[in-house]
N, C-alpha and C positions, 0 to 999 in steps of 0.2 A: 783414569781412576785406578786406585789400588785394588788388588785382590781383596775381597771382603774378609778373607781368612787371615790376612796379614795383621799382626798386632805389634804396635810400637809401645815400649814401656819407657816413660820419661822420668828420670831421677833428677829433680831440680828443686832447690829450696827457695829460689826467687819466684814468688807467686806470679808476678806479671809475665815472666818468661815462660813459666810452666803453662799458664792459661793461654798464652799466644800459641805455643807449640801444640797444645791440645786442640785448640780451635782450628788451626791451619791443617794439621794432619787428619783431624776428624773430618774436615770438609773434603779431604782427598780420598776418603773412603776407608781409612785405617781404623781398626779397633784400638783404643788408647787406654793404657794403664799409667798411673802416676804414683810417685812417692816423693816426699820431701826429706826423708831421713834414710841414711844408708842401711841401717839394720832392717828397717821396714821394707826397703827395696829388695834386699837379698831374700827375705822371707816370701814376699809376694811373687817375685820372679821365679823362685824355685817351686812354688805351689802351682803356678800357671805360666809355663814358659812361653814368652813372646817370641816374635820373629827377629826383633832387633831392639837394642837398648840405647837410648840417648842418655849419657851419664855425665853429670857435672862432677868435678873433682872436689870442689869446696862444699862440704855438707856439714850440717850441725853436729853430727856425731862422728862416725867413721868417715874417712874420705873416699873419693871415688876409686882410688887405686885399691883400697882394701875391699870395696864392693866387687871390683873386677876380679881380684885375687880369689875371693870366695866363690864367685861364679865359676871360675876356671877349675876349682877344686871339686866341684860337684859334677857327678856323672851326667845329669840331665842338662846342665847348662855349660859344660866345658867348651862347646863349640859355638855358643851363642854369639852372634855378631854384636860387638859393643863399639859405639862411637862416642868418644869423649867430646864433650861440649863445654868449654871452660874459658875463663878469663886468663888463665896461665899461658904465657906466650914464650917462656924460656925454652931453649932447645932441650935442656935436660928434662923438663916436664914432658915435652913431646916424646922424647926417646923413652922415658919411663912408661908412658901410656902405651906406646907401641910394643914395648918389651913385655907388657902385661898381656899382650895378645889382642889389643884393640885393633879393629879393622880401619879406623880413621880417627883423626884428631882435629877438631875444628875449634878455632878461637872466637870468642865474642869480641865485638859485635859481629854477627855473621849475616850473610845473604840468605834469606829463607828459601829462595829458589835453588841456590847451590846446595843447601842442606837437603832439600827434597830430592835432588838428583843423587846426592851421596847416599841417602837412605835407600833409594831405589836400586842403586848399584850394589850396595851391601846385601840387599835382599836377593838380587839376581845371582850374585856369587854364592850365597848360602844355599839357594835352591839348586844350583848346578852341583854343588858338593853333595847335597842330600840325595842325589841320584845314585850315589855309590855308598855302600856300607863303610862307615869310618873304621871298622875293625879289620875287615878283610879286603876292602877296596873293590869288592865285587858289585856289579850293578844291582839295583833293587827298585821297587816302586814302578813308576811309569816305563822305565827302560825294560824291565822284565815283562811287563804286560804287552808292550809293543812287540818284543821278540817272540813271545808265546803266541800271540795272535797271528803273526806271520808264519810261524812254524806250523800251525794248525791248517794253514792253507795248502800245504804240500799234500800230494797224493798219499805218501807214506811218511810216517814220522814216529818218533819214540820220545818218551819223557822218563827221566829218572828223578824221583823225589826223595830227599833225605831229610828226616826230622830228628832233632835232638830233644829227648824228653828229660825233664828234671833239671834243666839248666837254671831255672829260677831258684830252686832250693840249693843247688850247688853254689850259686852266686851268693846267696844269703850266708852260707856256711864258710866259704873260702874267699869271698871277696870278688870285686869286679875284675881285678887284674887276672886272677886265675880263670874266671869265666871267659874273659876275652881271649885268653891263651887257648882255651878249649875250642872256641869258635874259629880262631885263626888256624889251629892245627887241623881241624876237620876240613876247612877249605883247602888246605895244602894236600891233605890225603885224597880228597876228591880229584884235585888236579893231577896227582900222581896216578890215580886209578885210570884217568882218561889217557894219560901218556902211555900207559902200559898196553893200551888197546891198539887200534889200527893206525894211530898217529894222526887221525883227523882232529881238527879243531872243533870243539863243542862249546856252545854258549852255556855259561854257568852264572847263576845269579841267586839272590835271596828272595824267597817268598815273604819271609819275615826274619827277625833276628835269629830264630832257632831252626830255620829250615832253608834248604837249598834246592834248586831245580837245575837239572841238566837237560838241554835240548839235544837229543841224539838221533841217530838214524834208526829206522825200523830193524835193520839187520843186526845192530850191535847193542840195542837197548837192554836186553835181558842179561847179556854178558857183562855189560858195564855195571848194571845194578848188582850183579853177583860180586864183582870186584870191589865195589864200594861197600857193600854189606860186610864182606869178609874182612876188609882192611879196617873199617871203622869199628865194628863190634869187638874185634880182638884188641883194639887199642884203648877201649874205655877204661880198664883198670889203671892204665898208666897216666890218666888225667888226674889221678889222686896221689897224695903223698904216700910213700911206701908204708907208713905206719897205719894207714887206713885201709889198705888193700885187702887184708885178710877179713876184716869185718864186712867189707863189701862183697867179697867172694862168698860169704855165708848168707847172702840174700838181703842185705839192708835195703829198706824200702826207698831210701832217698838216692839210690844208685842211679847214675846217668844211664840212659838207654838210647840207642841209635836205631831208628827204623828206616828201611829203604823200600820203596815201591816202584814198580815199573809199569808204565802204561803206553800203549801204542795205538796206531790208527786201526788195527785189526780188532781191537777190544770193544769197539762200538762206534756208533755214529755220533760224534761229539760236535755240537754246534756253537758252544760258547766256553769261555774260561770257567764259568761257574760249574758247568757240567764236568769239566776236567777235575775241578776241585772236589766235587762230590764223589767222583769215581775214585780218586786217590784216597779220600777220607774213608771210603768203604774198604779199600785194599789194606789200609793201615789199621782198620778195626776201631 
């Protein structure tokens, strides 16, 4: 059975095919969404992003290629797995679909069990990719939790936590590309701060899109936090266009801010990740 959180969105104007797919995948445990028009599909998918899309090319309004193109242009859906499900068998159609970024291209009539396996494989590939942040390539989610739990089992340990405040407002004003550049630049500066130290490898990951965690040694935790703080805070003005730096220097409220906190095994008896999170929250105020 499927993970109950997995949602498949079916874009198909043939009512019989759509009903069959809805019934089959619904019985497999998937949450199902459907649309028969391309414009409707784009709107619904962007409002509630599914885990995979089954997309017909021939639709009553815009075609499936245009639906896929619009999904790729939207930040929330640009990496969404799309499987074309169509009567078009020409090589040029298949290449066009794959060039749009589709993960698979299946022609009708199709074997429903083969389609089930292709959907499952697309979901697995997507879930593996989701373990790493698409902007920085750093691990996030379950990988970070796993590493942090193992780190806390050591007799002596250190953690450096870095948070970027104001990134949402920065993104609204300067756009997604500029905000992504900030996140990427911060990850590189953290890597450089680590390399300037004792040369040891440290695990670096995302707690969320705006924050990073470094799993360090007790002996170098505070020094590493100091290097990160010094490097990052002095770099904040350069994330902005030159024309805006003077205004920001005068204390504009929307200015980005970088906060760094250090926690180690001598700061208390921590028994869970939640307790670590609460302590870091207190340190950052």
